[in-house]
N, C-alpha and C positions, 0 to 999 in steps of 0.2 A: 565193473564191480565197484560198488560205493565203498569209500573208505571213511573212517571216522577221524576227524581232525579239526583244527580251527578253520573257520570260514575265511576264505581268502579276501572277502570284501573289507574295506576300511571300516573302522569303528563308527565314524560319523555317519556313514551311509546306513549302517545298521540302525543307528538311533533315529534317523529321519524316517526310515521305513517303519519302525515300530510306532512312532508318533502318528504317522499317517494312518496306520492300521487302527490305532486307538480312536482317532478322530472319526474315521469312517465308521467304526463300530459303535461309537456313542451317539453320533449325530443322526444317523439314518433313522433309528427308531424314534428319536425326538421329532424330527421333521415329518415322519410318517404319522405320528400321533397328532401333530398340529394340523396337518392336512386333513386327517380324518375328522377332527373336530370342526374344521371349517366346512368340510363337505356335509357333515350332519347338520350344521347350521344352515347351509344353503337349502337343504331339503326340508328341515322341520321349522325353520324360523327362529331357532334358539341355538346360539353357539356358546360353548363354555370353554373359555381359555384361562380358567382359574389356576393359580399356583404353577405357572410355567416360567417364572423368572423373566418375564418379558420387560424390556426397557422401552420398547416401541411396538406399535401395531405391526404384526407380521406382514411382510411384503407379498407373501404368497397368497394373501387374501384377495388380491386383485384377480386371481384365476377363478374365483367363485362368485356367483351371483348372490350377494347378501342384501340386496335392496329390499327384500321382504322380511328382513329380520325384525322381530317384535321384542325379543329379550336377549340381552347380552350380559355375560358374566366375565369381567376382567379383574376380579378380586385377587388379592395376594400375589401381586406382581411388583414390578419396580418402575412403573410408569411415572414420569415426572410431570406429565400434563395429560389432559383428556385428549386422546388421539383425534386428529382432525378427520380421519376416516370414519370414526364412529359418529361424528357430528353430521355426516351426510346420510346416515341411515334414517331417512325421514319417517319410516314406519315404526321406529323403535318406541316401545311402550315402557320398558323396564331396563334400567342400566345400573349395574352393580360394579362400583369401582372401590370397594372396601379394601383397606390395607395396601395402599400404594404409597408413592412419594409425591403425589400431586401437589403442586404449589399454586398453579394458576388454572383458571377455567377460560377457554377461548370464547370470544363473542359468537362464534359460529354455532354454539350450542343452541342458539335461538331457533335453528332449523328444525330441531326435534319437537315439532308441534303436536306430536302424538304421545310424548313422554309423560307418564303419570307417576312413575316411581323412580327416584334417584337416590342412590346410596353412595355418599362421599365420605363416610366415616373412616377414622384412623388414617388421615393423610396429613399434609402440612399446609393446609389452607390458612391464610391470614385474613382473607376478606372474600366476600361473596359478591360477584358482579351483579349489577342491576338487571342485566339481560336474563339472568336465571329466573327472575320473578315474572318473566313474560311467558313461561311455559305452563301448560295445563296440569301442573303437578298435584297429586293427591297425597303422596308420601315423600317427605324430604328428610334425609338423615345426614347431618353434617357434624355428628358428634366426634369427640376426640381429635380435634384440630387445634388451631391456634387463633381462632376467631376472637376478636375483641368487640365486635358489634355485629348487628344484623341490619341489613339495609332497610331504609324506610319503605322502599318499594315492595317489601314483603306483603304489604296489604293488597297487592294486585293478585295474589294467589288465592282467588276466591273459591277454588275447588279444593284447597289443601285441607286434608283431614288429619294428618299426622305430621308433627314437626318435632324433630329431635336435635337439639343444639347442646346436649349435655357435654360435660368435660371440655369446656373451652375457657376463655378468659373474658367472657361477656360481662360488662358492668351494668348494663341497662337494656331493657327490652324496648323496641321502637314503639312509638305512640300509635302507629297505624296497625299494630298487631290486632287491635280490636275490630278490624275490618275482615278478619278471617272467619266469616260467619259459618263456615262448614267445619271448622276445626273441632276435632273430637279428643285428640291426645296431644299434650304439650309436655315435653321433657326438657327442663332447663337445669337439670341436676349438675352439681359440681361446677359452678361458675362463681362470679364475684358480684352477684346481684345483691343490692341493699334494699331496693324498693320494688314492690310488685305493682304493675299498672292496674288501675281500677277498671280499665276497659275489658279486662279478661272476664269480669263478671257477666258481660253481655254475650259471651261465647257459649255454645252448647257443649262445653267440655265434659267428657266422661272420665278422663284420667289427667291428673295434674301432678307433676313431680318437680318441686323446687327445693329438694333436699340438698344439704351440703353447700349452702350459700351464706349470705350475711344478712338475711331478712330478719327484721326485728318486729314488724307489724304486718298483720294480715288485714287488708282493707275490709271494712264492715260490709261493703257492697258484695263481697264474695258469698254472703249468706244467701244470695239469690241464685246461686248455681244449683238449680234443682236437679239437673241431670248428672251431676258429679258423683261418681261411685268410688273412685280410687284417688286418695289424696296422700301424697308423700311429702313430709315437711321436716323430717328429722335432721339433726345437725345444723340447726339455725339458732342464732341467739334471740329467740322469740320472747317478747315481753307482752305482747297483746295479740292473741291470748297467751296467758302464762303457760309454763311448761306442764304444770299438773293438769291443765285443761287439754292441752294438745295430746297428752299421753292417752287420753280416754277415747279418742277417735273423732270422726267427722261430725257425728251428731252433737257432741258436747261443744265442739268448736263452733258450729253454726249457731247453737243456742247462745253461746257467749257473744258472738257477733251480733245476733239479734238484740240482745240486751244492750250492748254498747250503742247500737243504732238508735234504740229507743231513748237512751240517755242523751245522745247528741241531738236528737230531733226535738226534745222537749225544751221549752223555755224555762228559765229559772223559776221555780215554785209554780210552774204552770198547773200542777195537780191541784193546787189550792187557790190559785189566782187567775181564773179563766176570763174574767170580765174587766175588772178595774185596771189590771196590768196593761191592757191594751189602750187605755185612754191616756192620751198625752196631756199630762198636767204640767203646764208651764208655771213656775213660781212667780209670785208678784215681784215687781221691780223694787226690791228693798236692798239695803246694804248687806252684802254678804258677810261682813265682819272682818274681811281681810284688810289689814292696815288700820282698823278702827282702834281708837284708844279704849273704848268701853266695849267689853264683850257682850253687854246686854243688848246692844243695838243689832245683833246678828239676826234676830228673828223679830218680826212684828207681832203685835198682840193677837192678830187674827190668823197668823200662819201656823199650821199644825206642826207639831214636832215630829221627829223621826219615828217615835213610837206610834203617833197617830197615823202617819202615812202607812206604816206597816200593817196596822190593824184595819185600815180602810180597804186593804187589798183582799177583800172577800167577795164571793159571788153576790151580786146585788139581789138575786132571787132569794137569798137567805136572810135578807134584812127584814126584821119583824118589828112590830109596834111594841114599845115598852108598855107593860101592864099599867093601866090607869091613864094612859096618854091618849086623848081622843084626837080625831081629825082636826077639829077646830082649834084645839090647843096647839097642835103642831104647826098649823098654818099661821096662827098668830105669832108663834115663837119665831118662825122663819122671817115673817114680815118685820118683827122687831129687830132681828139681827141684821137684816139687809138694809133696813131703813127705807125700803121702797114698797110700793103696793105689791101685794102678792100676785104673781102672774098665775094664769090658769093652769100652766103645766107643772106647778109645784106639787101637784098631787103625787108626783113621783116619790116624795118623801112620806107619803101616807103609807107607812110600812106595815099596815095590817093586811097580811096576805093570807087569806083563808084557803085551806086545801080544797081544790076544786074537785067536783065529782067527775067520774069518767065522761059523762055527757058534756061537761063544760070544759074539758081539758084543752080542746083546741082554742077556745076563746081565751083561756088562761095564758097559753103560749103567745097569742097575738098581743095580749095586754102586756106581757113581759117585754116583748120586742118594742112596743110603744114606750114603755118606761125607760128602756135603754136609750132610745132616741132622745127622750126628754132629758135624760141624764147628761148626754153630750151637750145639749143646749144650755143646761144649767151650768155646766162646767166652763162654758164660755163667758159666763157672767163675771164682771169685775169683783163681785163680792162672793165668789164661789167658795173661798176658803171658810167664810163664816157658815155657809150652808153645809160644807163638809164637816165642819166641827160639830154642828148640830146633829148631823147624821151619826157621827161617831158617838156623841153623848147619848143619843136616843137608843143606839143599838148595843154598845159595848159596856156602858156604865149602868148596867142593870143588875138586878139581884141574880144570884146563882139559881134560884128556884125557877125564874122565868126562862133561863137558858135551858134548863133541863126539860121544861115543859114543851119547848119548841122542837129542838133537835140536839141531842147530847154530843153530836160530832160535827156541828156546822162551823165551828171556828177552827182556825189553824192550830190553836193551842190544844184543842181536843185531839186533833188528828196527829199532832206531833207526840202527844202523850201516848196515844195508842201505838204509834210506831216505835217509840222508845220501849214500851212494854214488850212488844214482839221481839225486839232486838235483845232485850234482857233474857227472855225465854230461850232464844237461840243460843246465847252465850252460856246459859245454864246447861242446856243440852250438850254443847260442846265440852264443857268442863266435866260434866258427869261421865261422859264416855272417855275422854282423854285421861282423867285421873284414875279410872279403873283399869283401862286396857293399856295404859302407859304408851300411848301412841299419839302422834301429832296429826290431826285431821287437816285437810286442805281448806282453803278459804271458802270454797263452794261446798258447804256442809250438806246441802240437799243431794247433790250428785254423788257424794261419797257414801251416802246411806241408801241410795235408791236400789242397789243390788242386794241389800239385806245382809251382807256378809258381816259388817261391823256390828249390826244389831244382834245377830245370832251369837257372835263372840261375846257380846255384852251379857246376853242372857246366860250363856254357859259360864261366864265369870261369876255372875251372881249365884247361880245354882248349877254346878257341874252336870253335864249331860242332859240338861233340860232341852237342848236341841240336838237330836241324835245325829243328823247328817247336815252338813253345810256345803253348798256348791260354791267353790272358790275358783277364780280365774287362774290360768296358768300361762307360762311363756308361750305355749303353742296356741292357746285360745285366751288372749288377754282380756276379752270382754264376754261376760255371760249373756246368754240368750234371755229374752224376756220371760220365757217359761221358767227357767232356773231362778231368775230374780224373784219371780212371784212365789215360787216354792220356799225360798229363803224367808221372804217377808211373812208368809202364812205360818211357817214354822216358828218364827219369832213371836207372832201374835198368839199362837197356841201356847207357847211357853209362858207368856205373860198371864194367860188365863189360868194355867196350872199353878202359877205362883200367887194367885189371889188378886190380880188387878181387876177391878170392877169393869163391867162392859161399857158403862157410860164414860169411862176414861180411856178406853181403847180406841186408837185411830183405825181407819180403814186401810186396806192394802193400797188403794190408789193414792192415798195421802203420801205414802213413801215412794211408790213406783213412779208417780208423775210429779213429785216434788210440789204438790199443790196444797199441802196441809201440814207444813212443818211445825206449826204451833200445836196441832193435835199430836204430832209425833213427840214433841217435847213434853207435852202433858202425859203421854203414855209412859215415856221413859222415866219421868219424875215419879209417877205413880208406882212404877215397878221398883224403883230405888227406895221409895218411902215404905212400900209394903214389906219388902224384904228386910229393911232396917228395923221396922217395928217388930217383926217376928223374931229377929235375932236378939233384940233387946228383951223380949219376953222370955226367951230361952235362957239368956244369961242371968 
């Protein structure tokens, strides 16, 4: 008969027995689960050992045939390095080592010549070995580590399509990154980048994320990224393009880069000086005036002044004969200036250029080319400065009437005046809008008006409720669709008609939507303001 009472065994023996029972009770299910996962991996080719607090590859794996494994998941463990056992799985195609404590990658990883996807994110890597670039990787994720650079051998990954090096301490991208001709997605977010390599423009990128860096300039060559769909660049001290352009999206950024590229490609004043600017005119050997006692010795009697040189920089095809000056007179005058017999090629200065008919246009072009060749020959003459002075006197010191009869815009002065008038109209447009709406418009006035929102608000300010509904962007949809922009523009033009703006002063919708007729837009707004001001004055 059993009796209740204290157990006669010592206390230490009881404690050891309970510990053994706890260990056996806890470990057996864990070992069984691990073995079950390895057994499934041997059968299916995919083993999942995620979140098992492993510090090393399980030794019981040797009991299973894992040689045909194509996918392995060892994420969320405590591995300090890539297990050597994994490096011998030569059929492995995908390896996930996310969220471990890996500090080094062994050179034996080069054995995985079938590996196409490697995830080493959220570890403690300080460098990537060059042998890693000898794998046929298509996806490489090394984000959230302690990397300070990317090896130059990264250019060997010719099949790489996705590269994620975000959340590291990288200061510069390797110059050979432009060799990744298959790269579609590049994420360099949250690093220490100051400069973006121009070679990225040659890659077929679809997604580019360089947000949270120290980039101040986007290279103008990036405008050639025709396949780019997703561009993330926030939290950068960008100066080119400016912040107000970047906020509008990829289309405006690329438009800005295209404009900057045109500016950098153009020579100074190349719009007005296409011919003479390219002729190398060496000045005569005269005293420059430096160190001379008399300042009058600085220029010779036949050397043109700075004003003459500037005026001579006009297209030679625009040079015309002064009224009343015949060929014979001009030839004799040149001969008098040079003091030499007139050569046969001096008919270049016969500036009577009649407008050719369509049938003779080809011959006119050939004649112009011949004249340019003769101009070069003449400029090599020792007395070329006298010839050029005659050219200047014959062309520019003429009556205003003769200039008007030839071409009212053929001189630089005319073109600059036209440009100044356009700029004044744009400033009037900006002032009219800002003074009434009490807002500050960005530098790119055309892009700020293209969605029609500001113009509709202006119409409502002049006459309340003249535009019944306005489509405006929101935080969820920061950019209006083209259809909504067109409705806003058409509503604005309808409001202008209702307020009495004549049709001949109304711009067309594409002038606003495509930013191709800002002068017409300025005239429309000015007419709207003048019309309403006149009516208000009559009522008062």
